[in-house]
N, C-alpha and C positions, 0 to 999 in steps of 0.2 A: 179848247172850246169846240163847238160843232164844226166851225169852218175848217179846222185841221183835218177833219174826217171826210170832207167833201170828196167824192170820187171813190170812197171806200167800197169795194166790190160786195161787201156784206149787205149793202143797202140798195144796190142797183140790180134789177133783173137783167140778166144778160144771156146770150146764147152760149151753149157749150157744144162743140162739134160731136161729142159722143152722147148728147142729150142725157147726161148722167149728173145727178145731184147739183142742179143749177144753183149757183151762188153758195155751194157747200151747205145748203139749207137742211138737208136730211141728216139724220144721225148715222154716222159710220163708225165702225169699231175695229180695232186691231187687238188681237190677243197677245199679251206680253208675258204670259206665265212662264213658259220654258226659258225664254230669254232672261227673265228676271232671276230664275233659279240658277242658271249658269253664271250670271253676273255676280250674284251674291256669293256663290261658291268661289268664284275667281277672286273676289275682293277680300275674302276672309281666310281662305285656306293658306296656311303658312304665314299669316299676318302676324308680325311681332310688335310687342309693346315693351319698350325698354325703360327701365328705371335706373336709379343710381347703383343699386346693388342686386337687381334682379331683372329677369326677362320673362315675359309671358308670351307664349306662342299659341295661336289658334291652330289646332291640328286637324279639325274636321267640322264641317257644317252637318251636324247630326240630323237636324230637322229644319225644313223650310216649307211650311204649309201655308197656302193662301192663294191669292190671285192678283193679277195686274192686267189692266186694259187701258188702251188709249182711245179716246172718243173725239169725234169732230161733230159739233152741232152748231149750225148757223155760223160757220166760219170760226168758231171758238174751239180750242183744244182743251179737253178735259181729261185728266188722268185719275184713274181709280187704282189704288193698290192697298192690299191688306195682307200682312205677313206675320206669321208666328215662327220665330227662328230660335234654334238652340245651337250653340257653338260649344265644342269641346276644346279645352285648353290644357297646356302643361306649363309649369313654371320652374325656373331654376334660381335659387338664391345663392349669391356668392358665399362660399365657405360652408354651404350645406349640401351634402352629397345626395340626399333624398330628393327625388323629383315629385313635385306637387301637382295634382290634377284637379280639374273642376269643370264647371259649365258656365256659360253665359246664356241667359234667357232674354229674348227680346219679343215680348208678347203682343206689342201694339204698333208695329211699323205700318202706318197708314197715312193717307192724305189728310185725315182729320187732325193729326198731331204735327206740330212743328218739330224740327229735329231735336231741339233741346227738351221737348216733352216726352220723347220716346223712352220708355222704360228699358233700362239695361241692368239686369240683376245677376250677380255673381254668386255661385255656390261652390262648395268644396266636395270632392269625392269622399274624402276622409277628414274629419276635424283634426286639427293639430295647431300648435303654436305658430309654426312656420306658415301654415295655410292661412291663418288669420292675418299675417303680415301681407300675404299676396292679396287676400280678399280686400283688405283696406286700401292697398295700392290700386286695385281695380276700381274701387269706388271713387278714390280721390283723383286718379289720373286716367285709368283705363277706359272709363265710361266715355270720356270726351273723344278718345281715339276711335272707339267703336262707332260713336255717332258720326265722326268724320267719314268713315267708310260707308255708313248708311246714307249720308248726304251725297256721297259720290254716286251711289246707286240711283238715288232719286234724280240727280242731275243727268246721269247717263241715260236713264229711262226716258226722260223728256226730250233729250237731244236726239236719241235714236229713233223714237217713235213720232217725233214731229215731222220727220221727212215723209213726204207723200200723203200726209193727212189732209192738207189744204189743197184741193184739186185746182189745176190751172184753168185760167180763162181761155176763151177761144183762141186768142192770138198767141197765148203761151203754149197751147197744145200744138199749134201749127209750127212753133219754133222747136218743139221737142225733137231731139235727134240731130239738130244741126251741129255742125262741126265747131270745135273750139275756136276756129277763126271767126265764125259768125258771132259767137258769144263775145269775143274780144272786140269785134266791130261794134257790137251794141254798147260795150263799155266806152269805146272811143267816141261814139255819138253822144253818150251821156256826158263825157268829159268836154266835148266841144260845146254842148249846150251851156254847161257851167261857165266855161271860159268866154263864150261869146257874149255873156251878159255883164262882163266886167266894165263898169263905168265909174265915173267919179262920184263917190258917195260920201265925201268929206263933210258935206253939209247936213247929213242925217244926224239928228240928235239921238244919242245912245245912252243906255244905262248898263250897269253891271249887276249880275245875279250871283250870289254866293249862298250855298246851302250844303247840307250833308245828309246822307241817308245810311241806314244800317241794314245789312242783309245777312241772312243766315246761309252763308256759303263761303267757300274759300275765295281768296283773291283771284286765283286763276279761273275759277268758275265764273266770277263776275266779268272778268276781262273777256273770256270766251263768249259770254252772252251778248257782248256788244261788237264782237269782231268776227263771229262765225255766222255765215248766212243762214244756216238751218235754225240756229237758236234765235237770231233776230226775227226770222219769219215766224217762229213759234210764239213769241210774245207780242208781235205787232199784228199777227193774223193776216199777213200780206207778204207777197214776194219781196225779197230784199236783194240788192246787188251790192256786194262789198269786195273791194280789192284790198285785203287786209295787210297792207305794207305802207311804210312811210311814203307819202306821195300818191297813194292809191285813193280812188274815189269811192264814195258810197251813196246809195239812194235807198230811202226807207219810206214806209207809209204811202206806197203808190206814187212816189215822186214828190210828196209834200215836203219831205225833209231830204236834203242832199248836201254833199260837201266833199271834204278831202281829209285823209288822215295826215296830220303833221308830224306827230311823234307817237310811237308805240313801244312800250316797255311791258312785255308780257307779265301779267299779274300785278303790275305796279302803277302804270300810268297810260292814259289815252289823251291825246290832244287832237282836236278836230277843227277844221275850218268848216263852219256849220251855218246853214240858213234854212228858213222856211220859204216856201214858194210864194207866200203872201207878202213877204217883205219887199221893199224897193228893189228893183232890178239891179243885180250885181252886188248887193250888200250882203256881206258875210260877218258872222260873229266868230269868236274863238272860244271853244269849249275845252276846258281842262278838267279831267277826272283823275284825282289822286286816289289810288286804291290802297288801303291800309288794312292788311289782314290782322285781326286780333286773335285771341285764344279760341273764342267760340263764335266769332262772327267777323264780318268784314265791314269796315267803315269807309265810305266813299265821300270824298270832299269834291264838290263841283264848283267851278268858277266859270261863268260865261260873260265875256266882255263884248261890247259892241251890239247889244240888243237895241233895236229901235225903240224909243221911249213909248211909242203908241202900242207896241207889242209886248211890253214888259209883263203885264199881268197875265195875259193869255199864254205867254211862253212859260212862265212859272207854273201855271195850272196844268199845262199840257205835259211838262216834264213829270209831274206827279201822276197824272192820270194815264198817260199813254206809255210812259217808260216804267216808273218805279212800281206803281200799283200792279201793272200788268206783269212785270217781271216776277214780282213776289207771288202773284196768283198762279201764273202759268208755268213758271220755271221752278216753283217751290222754294224760292229764296226767303219766304216768310217775313215776319216782322215781330219785334218785341212789343209786348203789351205793357 
């Protein structure tokens, strides 16, 4: 609900020491064209797709026409990309001496399409019986592997170009360039704030929240989205402090949400000691996220114990609004219809 967003810098007029783009209100843009071409080339050149009796290798990115830009408007990150890609490939079938060649055409890689909607069309250089075997393999299995690489490009684009797009506030600019020691001191202060509020909360009536969400990304990508400061800042539209190790503290949404990482299993599991600033002083819940990567998506099962009963409905709504919907929109993790 609205109370969670109180203090959000997008809605408060503030000073900036450089008098530039106050509150990130004006449209700013970064060109990501050449970076994207290099990234796509890196992802696909010599990329291999293995089957039971054959192997397809992408030998060259023949064509990569289009554009990509990252924009910041009113504190929101918006990514535009549109690419028409052609890949050359060669294939070897066990027991067949002849090398088979062909192309993969990807005409509609854009933010308007979810990853599973991206066209991946395979053609042969020369028609043959063996070539049809490879073509069928690429349709049945190769398309999903190609789309995984395209999803990796989208995720990397948003992670790379999220950095520096949200301009710092006055106090953040003043801190720019301080030593690592100063940053660590800030983390220590945050830790002390969390620990200083520990009181007896055994009398707080609590509830448990269980739900699941589906994301079009890999398990590692989802894990990184909640443990990498740049990616957290991208979907929360605010600075984030994360010490992504077991026992490390985190602070998000301008201090409205903070806590501690209890357990971290990359790509598999995140357990947090988690609280909202609105909750009774010193009261924390336990959030467990089980990350299960499927063939073409990732299923995340969430369990949150220890939610104050009075905060149950708003907590559930805020997870949907400020975490899941924002991650799907701004990190490109999409949703199934």
